[in-house]
C-alpha positions in Angstrom: -13.2 7.1 15.3 -13.1 7.6 19.1 -11.9 10.6 21.0 -8.3 10.1 22.2 -8.0 13.0 24.7 -5.1 12.1 27.0 -2.5 13.7 29.3 0.5 13.9 27.0 4.0 13.4 28.3 6.1 16.6 28.4 7.9 16.9 25.1 11.3 17.6 26.6 10.8 14.7 29.1 10.0 12.4 26.3 13.0 13.4 24.2 15.4 13.4 27.2 17.4 10.2 27.2 16.4 9.5 23.6 19.9 9.7 22.3 20.2 7.1 19.6 22.1 4.0 20.5 23.9 2.3 17.7 22.2 -0.7 16.3 24.1 -4.0 16.5 25.7 -4.9 13.2 23.3 -6.5 10.7 20.3 -6.2 13.1 16.9 -6.7 11.6 13.3 -7.2 12.5 14.1 -10.7 13.8 16.2 -9.1 16.6 13.0 -7.4 17.8 11.1 -10.6 18.1 9.9 -10.7 14.4 6.9 -8.5 14.8 4.4 -8.9 12.0 2.3 -5.8 12.7 2.6 -2.3 14.1 -0.1 -0.1 15.6 -0.4 3.0 17.7 -2.4 2.4 20.9 -3.6 4.0 24.1 -3.4 2.4 27.5 -6.1 2.5 30.1 -4.3 5.3 32.0 -4.1 7.4 28.8 -0.5 6.7 27.8 0.3 6.4 24.1 2.6 3.9 22.5 3.7 2.2 19.3 3.2 -1.5 19.7 4.7 -4.4 17.8 2.7 -7.6 17.5 3.8 -11.0 16.5 1.9 -13.5 14.4 0.1 -14.8 17.5 -1.1 -11.2 18.3 1.3 -11.1 21.3 3.1 -7.8 22.1 6.8 -8.0 21.4 7.7 -4.4 22.1 6.1 -1.1 23.1 7.6 2.4 22.7 6.2 5.6 24.2 4.8 8.3 22.0 4.6 12.0 22.9 1.0 12.3 21.5 -1.6 10.4 19.5 -0.1 8.6 16.5 -1.8 7.8 13.2 0.2 5.4 11.0 3.7 4.2 10.7 6.2 3.4 8.0 8.5 0.4 8.4 12.0 0.3 7.2 12.3 -2.7 4.7 15.3 -4.1 6.5 16.3 -2.4 9.7 14.1 -2.6 12.8 13.1 1.1 12.5 9.7 2.6 12.2 8.7 6.2 11.5 5.6 7.1 13.5 3.5 10.0 12.3 1.3 12.3 14.4 -2.4 12.5 13.6 -3.3 15.4 11.3 -2.5 18.3 11.8 0.3 17.0 13.9 3.9 18.2 13.4 5.9 15.2 14.7 7.3 12.2 12.8 9.6 10.2 15.1 12.0 7.5 14.0 12.1 4.8 16.6 14.7 2.1 17.0 12.3 -0.8 17.8 15.1 -2.9 19.3 16.3 -0.4 22.0 13.2 1.9 22.2 15.4 4.9 21.6 14.5 7.8 19.3 16.9 7.8 16.3 15.6 11.1 14.8 12.7 13.5 15.0 11.8 14.8 11.6 11.0 18.5 11.8 8.0 19.6 9.7 9.3 22.1 7.2 8.3 25.8 7.6 4.6 26.2 7.0 4.1 22.4 6.7 2.5 19.7 8.8 2.4 15.9 8.3 -0.7 14.1 7.2 0.0 10.9 9.1 1.5 8.6 6.5 4.8 7.9 4.7 6.6 5.2 2.8 10.2 4.0 2.4 11.9 3.5 -0.9 12.5 -0.2 -1.8 16.2 -0.1 -0.6 15.3 1.9 2.5 17.5 4.9 1.6 14.7 7.4 1.2 11.5 8.2 3.2 8.6 10.0 1.5 6.1 11.8 3.7 2.7 13.4 2.9 2.5 17.0 4.0 0.3 20.1 3.9 1.8 23.4 2.5 -1.0 25.1 4.3 -0.3 28.7 3.4 -0.4 27.7 -0.3 -3.3 25.3 0.1 -1.3 22.6 -1.7 0.0 19.1 -1.0 3.7 18.3 -0.8 5.7 15.1 -0.6 8.7 15.5 1.7 11.9 13.6 0.8 14.2 12.4 3.6 17.6 10.6 3.4 17.0 7.7 5.7 20.6 6.5 5.1 22.0 9.9 6.3 20.3 10.5 9.6 16.9 11.2 8.1 18.1 14.5 6.7 15.5 16.4 4.6 16.8 16.5 1.1 13.8 18.0 -0.8 10.1 18.0 -1.5 7.8 17.8 -4.5 4.2 18.7 -5.3 1.8 15.9 -4.5 -0.4 16.6 -7.5 -3.3 18.0 -5.5 -4.6 19.2 -2.1 -4.6 17.2 1.1 -2.4 14.2 0.3 -3.0 11.6 2.9 -1.7 8.1 2.2 1.2 7.2 0.0 2.5 3.9 -1.3 5.3 2.5 -3.5 4.6 0.5 -6.6 6.7 -2.6 -7.4 8.3 -0.5 -10.1 10.3 1.2 -7.3 10.6 4.5 -9.0 6.9 5.2 -8.8 4.8 6.5 -5.9 1.0 6.6 -5.7 -0.6 9.4 -3.6 -4.1 9.7 -2.3 -4.9 13.4 -2.7 -8.0 13.8 -0.6 -8.8 17.2 -2.0 -9.7 18.9 1.3 -7.9 22.2 2.2 -7.2 22.7 5.9 -5.1 25.1 8.0 -3.7 24.6 11.5 -5.3 27.8 12.7 -8.7 26.3 11.7 -8.0 22.9 13.2 -9.7 20.2 11.2 -12.2 22.5 9.5 -12.7 21.8 5.8 -12.1 25.1 3.9 -12.9 24.3 0.3 -15.9 21.9 0.1 -17.6 23.9 -2.7 -14.7 23.3 -4.9 -12.9 20.2 -3.6 -11.7 17.5 -6.0 -9.9 14.3 -5.0 -7.5 12.3 -7.1 -5.0 9.5 -7.3 -1.6 10.8 -8.5 1.3 8.6 -9.7 4.7 10.3 -9.3 8.2 9.4 -10.1 10.6 9.7 -7.1 11.9 12.8 -8.8 8.6 14.5 -8.7 7.4 14.0 -12.3 3.6 13.5 -12.5 3.2 10.3 -14.5 -0.6 10.0 -14.3 -3.6 11.4 -12.5 -7.2 10.1 -12.2 -10.0 12.1 -10.5 -13.2 11.0 -9.0 -16.2 11.5 -11.3 -18.0 14.9 -11.0 -20.9 13.4 -9.1 -18.4 11.8 -6.6 -16.1 14.8 -6.3 -16.9 14.9 -2.5 -15.5 11.4 -2.1 -12.2 12.2 -0.5 -9.7 9.4 -1.4 -7.7 8.8 1.8 -6.2 5.3 2.2 -4.4 2.9 -0.2 -3.0 -0.5 -0.6 -1.1 -1.9 -3.5 -1.1 -5.5 -4.8 2.1 -7.1 -6.2 1.1 -6.4 -9.8 0.5 -2.7 -8.9 -3.3 -2.8 -8.8 -4.2 0.0 -6.3 -7.0 -0.3 -3.8 -8.4 2.9 -2.4 -10.9 3.9 0.3 -12.7 7.2 0.7 -14.5 9.5 3.2 -17.7 11.2 1.8 -18.1 14.9 2.6 -21.9 15.3 2.3 -25.2 13.5 3.2 -25.2 9.8 2.2 -27.3 8.3 -0.6 -28.3 4.7 -1.1 -25.8 3.5 -3.7 -22.8 5.6 -2.3 -19.5 3.6 -2.8 -16.4 4.4 -0.7 -14.0 1.9 -2.1 -12.5 0.7 -5.4 -9.5 -0.2 -7.4 -7.4 1.4 -10.1 -4.8 0.3 -12.6 -2.7 2.8 -14.5 -4.1 3.7 -17.8 -7.7 2.9 -16.7 -10.6 4.6 -15.0 -11.6 4.1 -11.3 -13.4 0.9 -10.7 -15.9 1.1 -7.7 -16.9 -1.7 -5.4 -20.5 -1.8 -4.1 -21.4 -2.7 -0.6 -24.3 -5.1 0.0 -25.9 -3.2 2.9 -29.4 -1.8 2.6 -30.1 -0.7 6.2 -27.3 1.9 6.6 -24.9 3.5 4.1 -21.4 4.2 5.6 -19.8 7.5 4.7 -16.4 7.0 6.3 -13.9 4.2 5.4 -11.1 3.9 7.9 -8.5 1.5 6.3 -8.2 -0.8 3.3 -6.1 -3.9 2.5 -5.5 -6.6 0.0 -5.5 -10.2 1.2 -2.1 -12.0 1.0 -3.1 -13.8 -2.2 -4.4 -10.5 -3.7 -7.8 -11.9 -4.5 -9.8 -10.1 -1.8 -10.1 -6.6 -0.4 -11.1 -5.6 3.1 -12.4 -2.2 4.3 -13.2 -1.0 7.8 -15.9 1.6 8.7 -15.2 2.7 12.3 -18.2 5.1 12.5 -20.6 2.5 11.3 -19.1 -0.3 13.5 -18.0 -2.9 11.0 -16.0 -4.0 8.0 -16.7 -5.5 4.6 -14.8 -7.7 2.2 -14.9 -8.4 -1.5 -13.6 -11.2 -3.8 -12.2 -9.4 -6.9 -14.0 -10.4 -10.1 -17.1 -11.5 -8.2 -20.2 -9.4 -9.2 -21.7 -9.7 -5.7 -21.5 -6.7 -3.3 -19.2 -6.9 -0.4 -20.3 -8.8 2.7 -20.8 -6.9 6.0 -19.4 -7.9 9.4 -20.2 -6.1 12.7 -17.3 -5.0 14.8 -17.5 -1.9 17.0 -14.9 0.9 16.2 -13.1 -1.3 13.7 -10.5 0.6 11.9 -7.1 -1.1 11.4 -6.9 -3.9 8.8 -4.0 -5.9 7.5 -3.4 -9.0 5.4 -3.0 -12.3 7.3 -1.7 -15.7 6.0 -5.3 -16.1 4.9 -7.9 -13.5 5.3 -7.6 -10.3 7.3 -6.6 -9.1 10.7 -8.7 -6.3 12.1 -8.1 -4.1 15.1 -10.6 -1.9 17.0 -10.7 0.9 19.5 -12.3 -1.5 22.0 -9.1 -3.5 22.2 -10.4 -6.4 20.1 -8.3 -8.0 17.3 -10.3 -10.2 15.1 -9.7 -12.5 12.2 -11.8 -12.6 9.0 -11.4 -15.7 6.8 -13.2 -16.3 3.5 -16.8 -17.5 3.9 -16.6 -17.3 7.7 -17.9 -15.1 10.3 -15.6 -12.7 12.0 -13.7 -14.5 14.8 -12.2 -12.7 17.8 -8.5 -13.6 18.3 -7.4 -11.3 21.1 -8.9 -8.9 23.6 -6.6 -6.2 25.1 -6.8 -3.3 27.5 -5.2 -1.3 24.8 -7.3 0.9 22.5 -5.9 0.4 19.0 -5.7 3.4 16.9 -6.5 4.0 13.2 -4.1 1.7 11.4 -2.6 -1.8 11.6 0.6 -1.8 9.6 2.0 -5.0 8.1 5.8 -5.5 8.2 6.1 -7.3 4.9 
C-alpha cells in the first residue's frame, strides 16, 4: 500500500473543542444521511479524514483524524464509529458521525497498542479491539463498555500472536480472531521479530474469553499470516493472508473456514505473477462470491463458491478496500477510484475522487 506521510494536526488542537455533544433522542444512521460505507482517506493537501459514503458513492460526512487511520467499527444502531490508527498506532477514536465531535478516545492499555480493527457486540453494548501486549509478545482482545462511555472493562488472550482483524459470528456470543502470528514491538517499528517460529491461526472465542476452537495454517504455509476476515450469515468465515517469504507458483492467500473443519484454500487463476499480499476480503451480499484485493499487485480477484475454477483477475492500481454491494463488490483504491465489480463483467469505474482511499472500505450493515 502507498506511503501516507503527512503533516499531522497537533493532537491537542485536534482534541480541543471535541467535547461530546449529546445525540438527539433516537438518532441513527439515517440522521447522518444514511451512509452505506466508511473509509479513512487522505486529501490532496495531506489532511486525514473518516469519510461516509452513500449508496451512490457520494460523500455525506467527513470527520478529521489526528493521523492515518486503518479500519473502523460501526455501532449497529447509533451513528457512531470507532476509528483505529494504523499499526502500531495507539489511538482509537469514537466519532459522532452526526455532529463530528469526538465522543471518546480509547487509551491503549499499559504496554499495549491497537492493531487497527475492532467489532461491536450485536446489541452495541460492548466493543472488542485487537491489541498487542508487546512486552509479552502475545495478542489481547480489549473489552470496552460502549454503553458506559467506552470504559475499558477487561481484556482476554487472543489465542495467538499478532491479532489483526476480528469479527462477530451470528451466534452473538462468539468472536473469530485472525492471529497473524507476527511478533512486533513499538521500539522496532514494523520489524517482524519471530519469522523463524511464526505460526498463524484462526481462533474462535466466547465473549468471556474461552477458546472454543483454533485452526492453524498447515506447516508448509505457516508463513501465511492470516490478517483479514469476513463472515457470512451462516457463519462461514472468509480469510485473507500476507505471505512472509519469497512467492511460489501455487501460493494461495485466501480461503474459507467453517467451525469443526479444516481450512479450505482458494486458488487464483493468474500465471504471470503471484501476489504475496492480500489487502481486504469480502463476501457478496448473497454470500455466493468472495472478493479479495491485492494492492501491491495492482488488482483484485473474485470467486464463486463451489465453482472449481480459479478466481478471475481484474486490474486496478492500489486496490485495497472492498465491500459488498447490492450485487457484486465495491472496490476503493489509493488513486481515488471507486469501482464496481459485477458477476461476469469487467470492473467498471463508478467514481473518481481527489481523495486517496486507505486500506479498508467498511459496510454499515
